[in-house]
N, C-alpha and C positions, 0 to 999 in steps of 0.2 A: 551627534547621534545620541539617541536616548538609550541608556542601559537599564534593564529592569531585572531585579533579582527577587525571586520568590523562594524562600526556603521553608520546607515542611518537614518537621520532625515526626517520624513515623513510629507509633507505639507497636511493639510486638507482643504476642501472647506470652511467650516465655520470658520470665524475669531475667533469665541468664543471657538472653540474646541482646545484640547491639542494635540500637536504632539506626535506620538508614535515613539519609537526607536527600530529598528530591530538590534540585535547584533549577529554575528556569531563568535563562539569561536571554533578553531580547536586545538585539543590536540592529537598528533599523528595521527591516522586514524580515530578517533572519531571526530564528529562535532556537536556542540550544537547550536541550534536556540533559541534566547531569544527575547521576546517582552516586552519592558519596564523593562528590567532586570529579568524577570521571564521566566523560561524554557517553551518553547512550545513543542519541541521535540529534540531528539538527534539521529544522525545517529551512530549506534553502530557497529563498525567493530570488537569489541573484543568478539564477540559471535560466535557460531559454524556457524550460517547463519546470515549475517548482517541484521539489522532491524532498524526501526524507533521506538524508546521508550524512554520516554512515549509519548503519544499525549494528549495535554491538551485542555480543552474547553476554550472558551472566558472568562469564569468567574473563571478559574483555577482548575477545577475538572478533574480527570483522565477519559479519554475516552477509554483507553485500560486497559486490566487486568494488575495488577502489578507483579503477580507471572510470572516467577520464579525469577525476579529481587529483589522483595520484598516479603517476606513470612509472613503469618499470617494476611493478610488484612481481616478484617471483611467482611463476605459474599462471599469471593472468594474461588474458588476450586483450589486444587493443582494438578489437572489432567493435562495430555498433556504438559509436560514441554518444548516441542519443539514448543509450541505456543507462540511466542515472539513478542508482540507488532504488528507491521505491517511489513510484510516480503514477500519475493518471493522465492520459491524453488519448488521442485517436487519429488515425491516419488519413480520414477523409470526412470532413465536417463542412457541408455546403461547398464541396470541392476543394477545400483547403487541407494540406497535409500537415497536421500538427504533430505527427509521429517523427517526421524526418527533417522538415524544411526550416532553415534559419529565419525565413521571413514570417514564420508562424510562431507566435509566442503565447504563453499564458502568463499574464502579468498579475502580480499580487498588488492589489490596490490598497488594502489596509487590513488590519485585524479588526474584527467586529467584537467590540469589548476587549477586555484584558485577558491574557492567558491566566488560567486558574489551576492551582494545585490544591488537592484535597486529600483527606485520609478516610474516605467513606467506604473503603474496601471491607467487605464483610470479614470480621475476625481481627481487623486492625493490622493485617500483614500487607505491606506495600503501600503504594500511593498512585494517584491518578493525576494526569496533566491533561487539561482540555483547552483547546483554542479553536477559533473559527476565523477563516480568511475570506475576503471578498476578492474574487478573480475575474479577469477579463481575458477570453481567448480572442486574440487579435491577429489578423492577417494583413501584412503590409500596413500595420498601425490602425486598422479599422476593426472595430469590435464585431465579433461573430457570435459569441456565447458569453452570457453572464452566469457565473457560478458562485454559490456560497458553499464552502467545504469545511466540514467540522472534523477535527481529529480529537480522538479520546485515546490517550496512552496510559495503559495500566501495567504497572511494574510490580510483580509479586514473586519474589524468590527467583527460581530458575525459569519461570514462564512469564512472558510479556505478550500483551496484545495491543494492536493499534487498530481502532475502529475508525473508519472513514465514512462519513455521510456526505453525499454530493448532491446539491440541488442545481440543476441545469435548465436554463431557459433564455428568452429574450422578449423584451416588449417591443422590439422593432420589426422582427421578421420570423418566419419559420426556420427551424434548424433541422437539418437532416444529417443523421450519422449514417454514413454509407457502409455497405458490406465490403469489409476488408479485414484481413487477419492482423493488420498492423494497429493493434490496441488491445485493451484500453487500460485496465487497472493492473499494474505491472511491478515486478521486482526483478533484479539481476543479481544472482547469488554470488558468493565467494566462490573461487575456483575449485576448492576441494569438494564442494557440493555438486559440481557438474557430473554429467555422465561420461563426458569425453574430455581429453586433455592430459597433460603430463602429470598433473596432481589430482585428477578427478577420481573420487571414490563415492559419489553420491548415487542416489536412487530417487525415482519418482513413483508415488502411489496416489491414486485418486479415490474418491469415495465409492466408486463402483468396482474397486479391486483391480482396475487396469493399471499396468505397470510401465514405467520407463518410456521408451519411444512411442509405445501404442497409446499413451495418454494424449498425444497431440490431436487437436481437433475434436476431442470427445467431450460430451456433456457430463458434468459432474457437479455435486454440491460443493466439493472442495478438492484441492490438489495440494500435495506436500512433497517438498524436496527433503530428504533426509540423508544424513551421512556425517563424516568427521569434519571438524573445522581444521584450521591450519595447524593446530596443536594435537590433532587427533581425538578431541573431545566430541562425542556425538551431539548433533544439533538437528533440529526440525525447523523448517520454514514452511508454513502452510497459509494459503489464502482461502477464505470462506466466501461463498456467494450467498447472500440472504435469500430466504424463501420468498420475500416480497419483491424481489428485484425483477426487472424486465427480463422475460423469457427464461426464468429460472427453471431448471439448472442450466447454467451458462455453458458456453463452449470455452475451450482453453487452448491458448497458444503456448503450449508447454514444450520447450525445446531442450534437447540434450546438453546444450552448452550453457545452461544456467538461467535462461529467461523463462519466467513464469507469468502469464498474464490472462486475466479473465476477460472475455470478450463476448458480450451479448449481441454483437452486430455482424459477426462474420460467418453467417450460415453458409453461404455459397463459397466463401473463401476456404472454409473448413471441409467443404465437399460432403456435407452431412446428407446421406441419402434418404433419411426419414423425414426431412423437412424440405418442401418444394419451393416455398416462397423465398424471396430476397430477404437479407438481413437488415436492409435499409429501415431506419426508424426515424419518423419526423415528429418533432416537438413543435406544436403549433404556437404561433405568436401569443404571448401572454400565459401559456401553460408551462408547467415545470415537470421535469423528470427527476425523480429522487432515487438514488441507488445507495445501498449499504454494503460495505465489505469489512472484513476483519482479516488482519494479518496476525498469525500466531507465530511466536518465536519461543522455542523451548530447548533448553540444554538438557539433553538426555536422548533416550532411544525413541524410535517411532512409536513403540508400544507404550512407553511411559507418558508420551504427549497426549494420549487419549484424544486423538483428533476428532473422531466422530462425536464423542460425548461433548467436546468443546464446541463443535458446530451446532449441536442440538441446543446448548445453552445460550449460544449466540442468537439463534433464531427464536427462541422462547422469550428472551429478555428484551430484544430489540423491538420497540413499538414505532409506529409511524410518527415521524417528527415533522413539525412545521419548519420551514426554512426561516432564516432571520428576517425575511421581509414579510413574514406572517402568512405565507401560503403553503399549502401542502405540496 
């Protein structure tokens, strides 16, 4: 197996501050991102659906549920083993259930180019890791969807962001993402950020001011979980829907047990009375659907995270990208 180490020394504005080191380790098709030698996250290609797991806070606590990778963690529930860290899939694609079923897999074919670590962050604080993977959504071993997915991980002090740009299509057939609540762009939080459970102390807030259980099935620009981590330190986890995405603002499968997922296809499943049509969406043969999302991780209060301002910055900066094959 090939091991790749890329080390980036990061210059800080203050002469008294200590430089951080971002290290990327590639082993096969898995990719680890470390900050000062400690794991921040890992791209896991060795699962049924690729994911980022774990996701660690600035102070080193888990922000994602550890099950099913680690069993028996105090306060965690062993429900929904298909909820794995931070992932993207859907429950009905041309009739195939990529959300639940073992015979439906998203296979990492290769990295497109090499992972890159840079220090281009304004002001010199922190660093960025960028990598792109070629994926094949397969049912019973047969390709259903081709995807190029780009990750941009930005680490700066107590705030980190992960931008995901997904290009979906097929040169063989049409692809229909069907109307179901089971999808699509998702994270499962650590148990202390849940709203229910023995260690749960979390809250949900969306961009429209809707709180907690009422955020389920509602449209919003972003949704945030916020509350203490396992050590009692306040944390914020938010997903942003880009303004150029399909059917923005999207609907949210935001559950009180720690599941947060942006789903532009679940109109009927979410029983939205304002929209009469089905959420089914077909990508014609040879065409591409591009979606942009951002995950915000912030160690601090919901107020200090400035979620709305960060969403505005995300949508202002993110321009339409070409996929690695050269199509928009």
